[in-house]
TIKEKOL-779847 format. One record per residue (C-alpha): residue number from 1; residue in three letters; chain; x, z, y. Coordinates in Angstrom, 3 decimals. Each point is the difference from the previous one (the first is absolute). Example, Ala and Ser with C-alpha at 12.3 -4.5 7.8 and 13.67 -1.06 7.14 Angstrom:
<rs>
  num  residu  chaine        px        pz        py
    1     ALA       A    12.300     7.800    -4.500
    2     SER       A     1.370    -0.660     3.440
</rs>
This chain:
<rs>
  num  residu  chaine        px        pz        py
    1     MET       A  -109.036   -47.224   -32.223
    2     ALA       A    -1.262     2.226     2.789
    3     HIS       A     1.680    -1.829     2.832
    4     GLU       A    -1.256    -3.434    -1.000
    5     GLU       A    -3.276    -1.504     1.299
    6     GLU       A    -2.391    -2.247    -1.946
    7     TYR       A    -1.124    -3.328     1.396
    8     PHE       A    -3.181    -1.914    -0.951
    9     ASP       A    -0.915    -3.641     0.282
   10     GLU       A    -3.154    -1.318     1.676
   11     GLU       A    -2.126     0.537    -3.185
   12     GLY       A     1.022     3.651    -0.002
   13     MET       A     1.875    -0.445    -3.227
   14     GLU       A     3.185     2.027    -0.373
   15     ASP       A     2.988    -2.275     0.332
   16     GLU       A     3.571     0.504    -1.023
   17     TYR       A     2.229     1.609     2.530
   18     LEU       A     1.183    -2.625     2.476
   19     ASP       A     3.535    -0.304     1.199
   20     GLU       A     0.714     0.149     3.717
   21     GLU       A     0.053    -3.785     0.521
   22     GLU       A    -3.324    -0.521    -1.801
   23     LEU       A    -1.499     2.905     1.913
   24     TYR       A     0.916    -1.581     3.343
   25     GLU       A    -1.424    -3.323    -1.153
   26     LYS       A    -3.337     1.614    -0.826
   27     SER       A    -0.181     1.984     3.267
   28     ASP       A    -2.216    -1.204     2.877
   29     LEU       A     2.366     1.513     2.604
   30     PRO       A     2.158    -2.289     2.207
   31     TRP       A     3.435    -0.849    -1.410
   32     TRP       A     1.890     1.892     2.686
   33     VAL       A    -1.960     3.155    -0.846
   34     ARG       A     0.618    -0.494    -3.701
   35     LYS       A     3.761    -0.382     0.629
   36     ALA       A     0.248     2.849     2.541
   37     PRO       A     1.074     2.829    -2.348
   38     SER       A     3.103    -1.762    -1.297
   39     VAL       A     0.934    -1.341     3.432
   40     LEU       A    -0.363     3.418     1.594
   41     ILE       A     2.088     1.595    -2.700
   42     SER       A     2.743    -2.595     0.483
   43     LEU       A    -0.074     0.376     3.769
   44     GLY       A     0.119     3.754    -0.312
   45     VAL       A     3.018    -0.018    -2.281
   46     HIS       A     1.878    -2.492     2.178
   47     GLY       A    -0.941     1.942     3.115
   48     ILE       A     1.411     3.229    -1.393
   49     VAL       A     3.245    -1.764    -0.951
   50     PHE       A     0.212    -1.542     3.473
   51     ILE       A    -0.532     3.362     1.717
   52     ILE       A     2.724     1.616    -2.111
   53     MET       A     2.484    -2.794     0.739
   54     ALA       A    -0.850     0.040     3.705
   55     TYR       A     0.532     3.760     0.092
   56     ILE       A     3.446    -0.339    -1.550
   57     VAL       A     0.959    -2.748     2.449
   58     MET       A    -1.261     1.986     2.990
   59     ILE       A     2.066     3.001    -1.067
   60     GLN       A     3.112    -2.162    -0.097
   61     ILE       A    -0.759    -1.597     3.356
   62     GLY       A    -0.953     3.316     1.520
   63     GLU       A     3.427     1.396    -0.764
   64     ALA       A     1.730    -2.901     1.742
   65     THR       A     0.075    -0.641     3.709
   66     PRO       A    -0.503    -3.488     1.456
   67     ALA       A     3.725    -0.068     0.657
   68     ASP       A     0.669     0.712    -3.684
   69     LEU       A    -2.216    -2.855    -1.098
   70     LEU       A     1.508    -2.407     2.513
   71     THR       A     3.525     1.001    -0.982
   72     LYS       A    -0.756    -0.555    -3.688
   73     ALA       A    -1.527    -3.372     0.764
   74     GLU       A     3.010    -1.034     2.065
   75     HIS       A     2.350     1.232    -2.715
   76     ILE       A    -1.705    -2.272    -2.501
   77     ARG       A     0.150    -2.954     2.380
   78     GLN       A     3.628     0.557     0.929
   79     GLU       A     2.266    -2.720    -1.278
   80     TYR       A     3.552     0.801    -1.022
   81     ASP       A     2.857    -2.410    -0.405
   82     PRO       A     2.690     1.456    -2.269
   83     GLU       A     2.466    -2.605     1.239
   84     LYS       A    -0.567     0.883     3.649
   85     GLU       A     3.144     0.672     1.990
   86     ARG       A     0.046     2.439     2.866
   87     ALA       A     2.660    -1.860     1.961
   88     LEU       A     1.321     1.549     3.180
   89     MET       A    -1.785    -2.610     2.099
   90     ARG       A    -3.010    -0.452    -2.271
   91     THR       A    -3.264    -0.752     1.770
   92     PRO       A    -2.406     2.899    -0.508
   93     GLU       A    -2.993    -0.797    -2.174
   94     ILE       A    -1.939     3.023     1.190
   95     LEU       A    -0.822    -0.437     3.669
   96     HIS       A    -1.291     2.597     2.414
   97     GLU       A    -3.745    -0.023     0.381
   98     LYS       A    -1.492    -0.985     3.307
   99     ILE       A    -1.178     3.217     1.576
  100     ILE       A    -3.571    -0.154     1.252
  101     GLU       A    -2.114     2.549     1.793
  102     HIS       A    -2.925    -0.093    -2.426
  103     PRO       A     1.134    -1.100    -3.455
  104     VAL       A    -2.566    -1.566    -2.270
  105     LEU       A     0.868     2.315    -2.868
  106     ILE       A     0.566     3.685     0.627
  107     LEU       A     1.668     1.470    -3.063
  108     GLU       A    -0.528     3.597     0.962
  109     GLU       A    -1.873     1.660     2.794
  110     GLU       A     2.229     1.176     2.809
  111     THR       A    -0.730     3.613     0.786
  112     GLU       A     0.840     2.130     3.010
  113     ILE       A     1.646    -2.830     1.878
  114     THR       A    -0.477    -0.215     3.705
  115     THR       A    -1.201    -3.232     1.559
  116     ASP       A     1.693     0.348     3.363
  117     ILE       A     3.449    -0.993    -1.243
  118     PRO       A     0.550    -3.768     0.257
  119     ARG       A     1.059    -1.721    -3.185
  120     GLY       A     2.616    -2.679    -0.168
  121     THR       A    -1.013    -3.617     0.066
  122     SER       A     3.247    -1.806    -0.776
  123     TRP       A     3.439     0.552    -1.464
  124     ASP       A     1.351     0.166     3.536
  125     ASN       A    -2.131     2.960     1.013
  126     LEU       A    -1.188     2.112    -2.885
  127     SER       A     0.895     3.441     1.212
  128     ASN       A    -2.533     2.559     1.106
  129     LYS       A     2.800     1.800     1.768
  130     ASN       A     2.878    -1.504     1.908
  131     LEU       A     2.958     2.230    -0.675
  132     SER       A     2.769    -0.479     2.497
  133     SER       A     2.537     2.367    -1.497
  134     GLU       A     3.138    -1.597    -1.381
  135     PHE       A     0.501     2.582    -2.705
  136     ALA       A    -0.139    -0.993    -3.612
  137     VAL       A    -3.439     0.785    -1.338
  138     ASP       A    -1.558    -0.565     3.413
  139     ALA       A     0.012    -3.712    -0.671
  140     TYR       A    -3.512    -0.214    -1.357
  141     GLY       A    -2.129    -3.005     0.645
  142     LEU       A    -2.424    -0.864    -2.739
  143     GLY       A     1.660     2.161    -2.567
  144     GLY       A     3.608     0.775     0.483
  145     GLY       A     0.841    -2.388     2.784
  146     ALA       A    -1.355    -3.313    -1.240
  147     ALA       A    -1.502    -0.646     3.397
  148     GLY       A     1.331     2.766     2.165
  149     ALA       A     3.743    -0.009    -0.436
  150     TYR       A     0.883    -3.652    -0.121
  151     GLY       A    -3.251    -1.915     0.153
  152     ALA       A    -1.493    -2.006    -2.839
  153     ARG       A     1.720    -0.101    -3.382
  154     TYR       A     0.455    -3.744     0.130
  155     GLY       A     1.174    -2.313     2.780
  156     ARG       A     1.460     2.232     2.662
  157     GLY       A    -0.305     3.044    -2.251
  158     SER       A     2.742     2.183    -1.306
  159     VAL       A    -0.013    -1.127    -3.637
  160     LEU       A     2.229    -3.006     0.455
  161     ARG       A     1.865     1.513     2.931
  162     GLU       A     1.061     3.050    -1.970
  163     GLY       A     0.840    -1.812    -3.228
  164     GLY       A    -3.285    -0.127    -1.847
  165     SER       A    -1.808    -3.112    -1.178
  166     ALA       A    -3.247    -1.371    -1.283
  167     GLY       A     1.347     1.002    -3.398
  168     THR       A     0.351     3.664     0.924
  169     GLU       A    -3.543     0.020     1.374
  170     SER       A    -1.275    -1.673    -3.152
  171     ALA       A     1.711     2.669    -2.076
  172     VAL       A    -1.578     2.781     2.060
  173     LEU       A    -3.482    -1.450    -0.331
  174     ALA       A     0.453    -0.522    -3.737
  175     ALA       A     1.000     3.666    -0.300
  176     LEU       A    -3.068     1.089     1.957
  177     ARG       A    -2.215    -2.049    -2.294
  178     TRP       A     1.502     1.701    -3.042
  179     LEU       A    -0.631     3.386     1.583
  180     ARG       A    -3.552    -1.041     0.814
  181     PHE       A    -0.773    -0.919    -3.593
  182     HIS       A     1.401     3.283    -1.347
  183     GLN       A    -1.643     2.466     2.386
  184     ASP       A    -2.365     2.581    -1.455
  185     ARG       A    -3.616     0.197     1.114
  186     ASN       A     0.714     3.309     1.720
  187     GLY       A     2.480    -1.771     2.274
  188     GLY       A     3.200     1.303    -1.565
  189     TRP       A     2.645    -1.556    -2.202
  190     ASP       A     0.567     1.583    -3.394
  191     ILE       A     3.730    -0.269    -0.649
  192     GLN       A    -0.544     0.625    -3.700
  193     GLY       A    -3.332    -1.695    -0.692
  194     PHE       A    -0.039    -2.994     2.359
  195     SER       A     0.154    -2.438    -2.929
  196     ARG       A    -3.663     0.655    -0.841
  197     HIS       A    -0.777    -2.438     2.813
  198     CYS       A     2.119    -2.782    -1.496
  199     ARG       A    -1.402    -3.350    -1.058
  200     GLY       A     1.533    -1.591    -3.060
  201     GLU       A     3.393     1.376    -0.936
  202     ARG       A     0.369     3.518     1.385
  203     CYS       A     2.678     0.845     2.513
  204     ASP       A     2.598     2.473    -1.178
  205     GLY       A     1.896     2.436     2.202
  206     ALA       A    -2.092     3.153    -0.116
  207     ALA       A     1.660     3.008     1.636
  208     GLU       A     0.985     3.026    -2.043
  209     ALA       A    -1.015     2.389     2.770
  210     GLU       A    -3.690     0.574     0.599
  211     HIS       A    -0.227     2.008     3.201
  212     PHE       A     1.153    -2.595     2.530
  213     ASP       A    -3.166    -2.110     0.177
  214     VAL       A    -0.601     1.175     3.565
  215     GLY       A     3.513    -0.952     1.093
  216     ALA       A    -0.190    -3.379    -1.743
  217     THR       A    -3.384    -0.644     1.589
  218     ALA       A     1.485     0.821     3.405
  219     LEU       A     2.821    -2.504    -0.633
  220     ALA       A    -2.503    -2.675    -0.980
  221     LEU       A    -2.099     0.781     3.084
  222     LEU       A     3.110    -0.312     2.166
  223     ALA       A     0.717    -3.402    -1.542
  224     PHE       A    -3.462    -1.242     0.971
  225     LEU       A     0.247     1.472     3.489
  226     GLY       A     3.442    -1.489     0.513
  227     ASN       A    -1.405    -3.452    -0.709
  228     GLY       A    -2.715     0.415     2.613
  229     GLN       A    -2.787     1.046    -2.351
  230     THR       A    -2.222     2.904     1.087
  231     HIS       A    -3.365     1.422    -0.964
  232     ARG       A    -1.528    -1.996     2.842
  233     TRP       A     1.484    -3.463    -0.334
  234     GLY       A     1.943    -2.181    -2.413
  235     GLN       A    -0.657    -1.452    -3.425
  236     PHE       A     0.877     3.313    -1.666
  237     ARG       A    -2.060     2.248     2.280
  238     ALA       A    -2.153     1.297    -2.857
  239     ASN       A     3.106     1.087    -1.910
  240     VAL       A     1.450     1.699     3.069
  241     ASN       A    -3.301     1.746     0.684
  242     ARG       A    -0.154     1.406    -3.521
  243     ALA       A     3.641     1.066     0.122
  244     ILE       A    -0.631     1.917     3.231
  245     GLN       A    -3.007     1.703    -1.552
  246     TYR       A     2.130     0.932    -3.004
  247     MET       A     2.639     1.568     2.232
  248     GLN       A    -2.629     1.993     1.858
  249     ALA       A    -1.525     1.173    -3.278
  250     ASN       A     3.419     1.231    -1.141
  251     GLN       A     0.712     2.063     3.113
  252     ASP       A    -0.586     3.744    -0.289
  253     ALA       A    -1.276     2.461     2.587
  254     ASP       A     3.552     0.616     1.285
  255     GLY       A     0.448    -3.694     0.770
  256     CYS       A     2.310    -0.664    -2.959
  257     TYR       A    -0.199    -3.251    -1.960
  258     GLY       A     0.503     0.101    -3.756
  259     ARG       A     1.013     3.631    -0.442
  260     ASP       A     0.934     0.702    -3.616
  261     THR       A     1.444     2.793    -2.076
  262     ARG       A     2.784    -2.218    -1.296
  263     GLU       A     3.337    -0.598     1.681
  264     SER       A     0.537    -2.617     2.705
  265     TRP       A    -3.674    -0.188     1.008
  266     PHE       A     0.972     0.129     3.709
  267     TYR       A     0.848    -3.704    -0.206
  268     ASN       A    -3.757    -0.561    -0.246
  269     HIS       A    -0.556     1.704     3.313
  270     ALA       A     2.865    -1.657     1.858
  271     LEU       A    -1.149    -3.472    -1.047
  272     GLY       A    -3.630     0.889     0.638
  273     LEU       A     0.776     1.178     3.527
  274     MET       A     1.919    -3.184     0.666
  275     ALA       A    -2.774    -2.269    -1.302
  276     MET       A    -2.889     1.714     1.744
  277     SER       A     1.925     0.250     3.268
  278     GLU       A     0.714    -3.721    -0.134
  279     ALA       A    -3.646    -0.744    -0.795
  280     TYR       A    -1.080     1.966     3.057
  281     ALA       A     2.764    -1.412     2.209
  282     ILE       A    -1.044    -3.548    -0.810
  283     THR       A    -3.786     0.325     0.216
  284     GLN       A    -0.516     3.064     2.229
  285     ASP       A    -3.066     0.707    -2.123
  286     PRO       A    -1.209     3.504     0.982
  287     ALA       A    -1.126     0.615    -3.583
  288     LEU       A     3.675     0.087    -1.053
  289     ARG       A     1.293     2.282     2.727
  290     SER       A    -0.890     3.354    -1.520
  291     THR       A     1.472    -0.685    -3.436
  292     ALA       A     3.286    -1.202     1.511
  293     GLU       A     0.218     2.891     2.468
  294     ARG       A    -0.549     2.607    -2.688
  295     ALA       A     2.603    -1.674    -2.202
  296     LEU       A     2.472     0.023     2.887
  297     LYS       A    -0.498     3.714     0.610
  298     PHE       A     0.569     0.757    -3.677
  299     GLY       A     3.159    -2.116    -0.003
  300     LEU       A     1.446     1.605     3.113
  301     ASP       A    -0.746     3.497    -1.298
  302     ALA       A     1.784    -0.864    -3.251
  303     GLN       A     3.357    -0.794     1.633
  304     ASN       A     2.836     2.406    -0.593
  305     PRO       A     1.260     1.332     3.367
  306     GLY       A     3.151    -1.805     1.073
  307     ALA       A    -0.157    -2.383    -2.958
  308     GLY       A    -2.469    -2.235    -1.798
  309     TRP       A    -2.371     0.044    -2.952
  310     LYS       A    -0.001     0.268    -3.769
  311     TYR       A    -2.631     0.540    -2.684
  312     GLU       A    -1.587     3.191     1.322
  313     PRO       A    -1.067     0.684     3.594
  314     ARG       A     2.638     2.148     1.701
  315     GLY       A     1.513     0.731    -3.373
  316     GLY       A     3.463     0.451     1.485
  317     LYS       A     1.430    -3.072    -1.748
  318     THR       A     0.389    -3.480     1.505
  319     ASP       A     0.890    -3.386    -1.434
  320     THR       A     0.716    -3.298     1.712
  321     SER       A    -2.542    -2.016    -1.967
  322     VAL       A    -3.139     1.983     0.896
  323     THR       A     1.312     0.481     3.542
  324     GLY       A     0.407    -3.760     0.338
  325     TRP       A    -3.622    -0.724    -0.868
  326     MET       A    -1.149     2.744     2.360
  327     ILE       A     1.986    -1.449     2.920
  328     LEU       A    -1.693    -3.366    -0.543
  329     ALA       A    -3.355     1.786    -0.211
  330     LEU       A     0.611     1.958     3.209
  331     LYS       A     0.997    -3.158     1.819
  332     ALA       A    -3.226    -1.658    -1.131
  333     ALA       A    -1.963     3.032     1.186
  334     GLN       A     1.772    -0.133     3.349
  335     THR       A    -0.925    -3.654     0.313
  336     ALA       A    -3.615     0.888    -0.728
  337     GLY       A     0.031     2.137     3.125
  338     PHE       A     0.365     3.402    -1.623
  339     ASP       A     2.272     2.640     1.450
  340     VAL       A     3.137     0.265    -2.126
  341     PRO       A     2.512     2.562     1.310
  342     GLU       A     3.431    -1.449     0.683
  343     LYS       A     1.441     3.020    -1.797
  344     ALA       A    -1.329    -1.367    -3.299
  345     PHE       A     2.220    -3.065     0.388
  346     GLN       A     3.011     1.933     1.299
  347     ASP       A    -0.137     2.493    -2.880
  348     SER       A    -0.033    -2.953    -2.378
  349     ILE       A     3.080    -1.492     1.641
  350     ALA       A     1.686     3.368    -0.423
  351     TRP       A    -0.788    -0.225    -3.708
  352     PHE       A     1.427    -3.505    -0.287
  353     ASP       A     3.141     1.180     1.786
  354     SER       A     0.384     2.856    -2.458
  355     VAL       A    -0.034    -2.299    -3.049
  356     THR       A     1.944    -2.981     1.402
  357     GLY       A     3.686    -0.290    -0.839
  358     SER       A     2.802    -1.321     2.153
  359     ASN       A    -0.393    -3.453    -1.573
  360     GLY       A    -3.683    -0.229     0.962
  361     ARG       A    -1.386     0.666    -3.467
  362     ALA       A    -3.048     2.280     0.025
  363     GLY       A    -0.682     2.422    -2.813
  364     TYR       A    -3.290     1.009    -1.561
  365     GLU       A     0.167     3.780     0.372
  366     ARG       A     3.575     0.535     1.164
  367     ARG       A     2.916    -1.968     1.382
  368     GLY       A     1.518    -2.377    -2.525
  369     ASP       A    -2.388     0.658    -2.894
  370     PRO       A    -0.960    -3.016    -2.151
  371     GLY       A    -3.717     0.686     0.401
  372     SER       A    -2.710    -0.062    -2.607
  373     ARG       A     0.411    -2.432    -2.871
  374     ILE       A    -2.424    -1.339    -2.569
  375     ARG       A     0.917     1.148    -3.494
  376     ASN       A    -2.209    -2.419    -1.931
  377     ARG       A    -0.315    -3.716     0.685
  378     PRO       A    -3.614    -1.144     0.562
  379     ASP       A     0.705    -3.198    -1.960
  380     GLY       A     1.299     1.969    -2.977
  381     LYS       A     3.481    -1.491     0.230
  382     ASP       A     3.172     1.956    -0.412
  383     GLY       A     2.341     0.706     2.873
  384     HIS       A    -0.373     1.499     3.437
  385     PHE       A    -0.870    -1.539     3.318
  386     GLU       A     2.932    -0.590     2.280
  387     ARG       A     0.235     2.411     2.881
  388     GLN       A    -1.541    -1.380     3.176
  389     GLU       A     0.350     1.250     3.549
  390     ASN       A    -3.598     1.260    -0.058
  391     MET       A     0.384     2.983     2.266
  392     THR       A     2.375    -1.817     2.337
  393     ALA       A    -2.667    -2.632     0.615
  394     VAL       A    -2.588     2.712     0.660
  395     SER       A     2.358     1.761     2.381
  396     VAL       A     0.842    -3.145     1.992
  397     LEU       A    -3.640    -1.023     0.338
  398     CYS       A    -1.301     3.444     0.937
  399     ARG       A     2.782     0.679     2.493
  400     ILE       A    -0.998    -3.147     1.863
  401     PHE       A    -3.705     0.874    -0.190
  402     ALA       A     0.747     3.528     1.189
  403     GLY       A     1.722    -1.334     3.112
  404     GLN       A     3.699    -0.309    -0.788
  405     SER       A     1.892    -2.998     1.285
  406     ARG       A     1.197    -2.658    -2.423
  407     ASN       A     3.481     0.619     1.408
  408     THR       A     0.055     3.487    -1.493
  409     ARG       A     2.947     0.229    -2.377
  410     SER       A    -2.050     1.359    -2.913
  411     ILE       A    -2.322    -3.016     0.305
  412     GLN       A     2.816    -2.536     0.277
  413     ASP       A     1.848     1.502    -2.966
  414     GLY       A    -3.205     0.028    -2.000
  415     VAL       A    -0.598    -3.672     0.746
  416     LYS       A     3.421    -0.870    -1.405
  417     LEU       A    -0.893     1.752    -3.240
  418     LEU       A    -3.310    -1.830    -0.225
  419     MET       A     1.598    -3.392     0.586
  420     ASN       A     2.345     0.602    -2.934
  421     GLN       A    -3.032     0.189    -2.306
  422     LEU       A    -2.333    -2.923     0.683
  423     PRO       A    -3.259    -0.294    -1.996
  424     GLU       A     0.483    -1.636    -3.373
  425     TYR       A    -2.570    -0.494    -2.733
  426     ASN       A     2.485     0.002    -2.860
  427     TYR       A    -2.171    -1.199    -2.865
  428     PRO       A    -0.127     0.943    -2.834
  429     SER       A     1.728     3.380     0.334
  430     HIS       A    -1.682     0.872     3.352
  431     THR       A     2.581     2.722     0.569
  432     LYS       A     0.230    -0.898     3.696
  433     VAL       A    -3.749    -0.189     0.642
  434     ASN       A    -1.299     2.728     2.297
  435     TYR       A    -3.118    -0.929     1.989
  436     TYR       A    -0.040     3.297     1.858
  437     HIS       A     3.528    -0.581     1.257
  438     TRP       A    -0.720    -3.613     0.908
  439     TYR       A    -3.002     1.068     2.089
  440     ASN       A     1.861     2.592     2.061
  441     ALA       A     3.158    -2.065     0.351
  442     THR       A    -1.941    -3.111     1.017
  443     TYR       A    -1.791     1.871     2.771
  444     ALA       A     3.271     1.588     1.081
  445     MET       A     1.879    -3.298     0.080
  446     PHE       A    -2.827    -1.669     1.891
  447     GLN       A     0.487     2.619     2.716
  448     ILE       A     3.728    -0.734     0.030
  449     GLY       A    -0.583    -3.750     0.328
  450     GLY       A     2.703    -2.596     0.516
  451     SER       A     2.062    -1.620    -2.717
  452     ASP       A    -0.242     3.030    -2.285
  453     TRP       A    -3.782    -0.281     0.018
  454     LYS       A     0.145    -3.695    -0.803
  455     ARG       A     2.274     0.580    -3.005
  456     TRP       A    -2.120     2.873    -1.264
  457     ASN       A    -3.222    -1.919     0.516
  458     GLU       A     1.142    -3.023    -1.988
  459     ALA       A     1.049     2.207    -2.910
  460     MET       A    -3.276     1.941     0.149
  461     LYS       A    -2.133    -3.146     0.021
  462     THR       A     1.869    -1.445    -2.936
  463     ALA       A    -0.357     3.209    -2.011
  464     LEU       A    -3.731     0.455     0.652
  465     LEU       A    -1.344    -3.543     0.139
  466     GLN       A     1.720    -1.137    -3.162
  467     SER       A    -1.104     3.071    -1.961
  468     GLN       A    -3.670     0.041     1.001
  469     ARG       A    -2.253    -0.722    -2.964
  470     LYS       A    -1.572    -3.440    -0.206
  471     GLY       A    -3.046    -0.810    -2.081
  472     GLY       A    -2.449     2.058    -1.991
  473     CYS       A    -1.560     3.254     1.074
  474     ALA       A     3.383     1.328     1.170
  475     ASP       A     0.330    -2.825     2.546
  476     GLY       A     1.210     1.382     3.331
  477     SER       A     1.250     3.323    -1.362
  478     TRP       A     3.487     1.228    -0.860
  479     ASN       A     1.104     1.329    -3.351
  480     SER       A     0.558     3.727    -0.280
  481     VAL       A     3.733    -0.278    -0.695
  482     GLY       A     1.664     1.665     2.983
  483     GLU       A     1.189     3.542     0.404
  484     TRP       A    -2.940     2.304     0.848
  485     CYS       A    -2.509    -2.452    -1.448
  486     ILE       A    -0.394     2.524    -2.765
  487     VAL       A    -1.838     2.129     2.573
  488     GLY       A    -2.288    -2.613     1.573
  489     GLY       A     0.000    -2.959    -2.373
  490     ARG       A    -1.149    -3.515     0.836
  491     VAL       A    -2.362     1.169     2.750
  492     TYR       A     2.836     1.724     1.857
  493     ALA       A     2.379    -2.926    -0.531
  494     THR       A    -2.498    -2.538     1.347
  495     ALA       A    -1.090     2.063     3.004
  496     ILE       A     3.479     0.958     1.205
  497     ASN       A     1.390    -3.516    -0.478
  498     ALA       A    -2.886    -1.458     1.997
  499     LEU       A     0.852     2.486     2.751
  500     THR       A     3.622    -1.104    -0.113
  501     LEU       A    -1.020    -3.634     0.450
  502     GLU       A    -2.152     0.965     2.993
  503     ILE       A     3.115     1.089     1.887
  504     TYR       A    -0.130    -3.047     2.299
  505     TYR       A    -3.051     1.193     1.882
  506     ARG       A    -0.887     3.503    -1.100
  507     PHE       A     2.331     1.933     2.333
  508     ILE       A     1.540    -1.149     3.246
  509     ARG       A     3.762     0.224     0.423
  510     ILE       A     0.966     2.808     2.344
  511     ARG       A     1.667    -1.105     3.200
  512     GLU       A     2.574     2.257     1.590
  513     THR       A     0.947     0.511     3.607
  514     GLY       A     3.489    -0.697     1.302
  515     GLY       A     0.904     3.611    -0.637
  516     GLY       A    -0.573    -0.469    -3.695
  517     GLU       A    -3.148     2.095    -0.222
  518     PRO       A    -3.311    -1.387    -1.273
  519     ARG       A    -2.389    -1.066     2.699
</rs>
């Protein structure tokens, strides 16, 4: 055969062809030279396989940030106890991290942050800005008043004083952990596809809507901020940082957050304005000022003259729900130091007056109307949700935030209606579950204070703490069973309920002068 070579022995006689082993035995070359071809071939093949595998791994790692990898690692390490009880006075298992000036591990690089603003060093003094105003959203310390309004959360803090407990704080932190584990890499929360981040059994509760990711992300961001977490400090700072970047990426040239061609998109902007204004108010980070200012201008320009807001900027129609979120957003912007015309608040009060009946009940678009109702149950069960005083709660809260005295008749009448409908998690029908209503009414009743607040607070704690999920990947979240959960799903339910349980320190209670006007 042409490719074969002949070998001869020492006498020059033609020998039979030798196999490879016999050939090596007859060779005078060192053993390592004789073995080199096969070794090199083996090393080459293994090297190619190693390079291919390393390339695949590097692609996967390259797509994930250090925060992603750390979050996944922590998720795997997290221990769940399915029998765990979130009692009202339960000792929190998740404690606040000690805040240090130069942490050993930096999850994400901090960009465009000035160094001349002092950072907090203890739970007694964590605010970069001492806000002296007594108005509601002005009570920011480290995130929503944890250090500014009443001092530290524990000890002399407002949690126990105002009716909270170690159990409520534990529930909040468990909710924030669930949100952390289900955040997308881009910083947002996908209200339909969040379950792709689940470990083990997947969480249910996906929303049917798909264009409220920006609004849901703003709610989640508010929940972190309200607990004292920012992009500069706190155990969730990486998550907050990514959420802020997501909000900025979803703001258009006009300053609008989450604009969409589908109905109701303005909720995205109202919540976005509120979240980014709070983020700036708390940290005073100059990098956040422009995005919040542009959002404020867009929101003010969108108000209907002499009234409030609805789905389209200056569309001529107003509803109490969108107007309510915008009043909270404007108050947050005012707290951040931005100029908010008093006329914006007074026009809103005029709207609330126009839809409020003689009994104190506020309508959605006109006096006495029942408001919007959900036609289909998110849990697939038959029957309708019981009517709640949704718009009345919004009206009471926003009237107080806009400057009206608690002695105003429309506020007092509204409070009576709210107290006739205390929070109740009526499992298994859930016909009385409405997280949106509970949020607004809780903040309204906190402003009212007194015995009514104590009654409301006890009912609210019972409803939320006993219904929070325990164990598994859903631990810390709330099931998507309430009215309006069909729009925002489990992400919305968890974020807004965490905000409700932050009531004890997020906003300060307004104090009024002897004349009955807010001071």
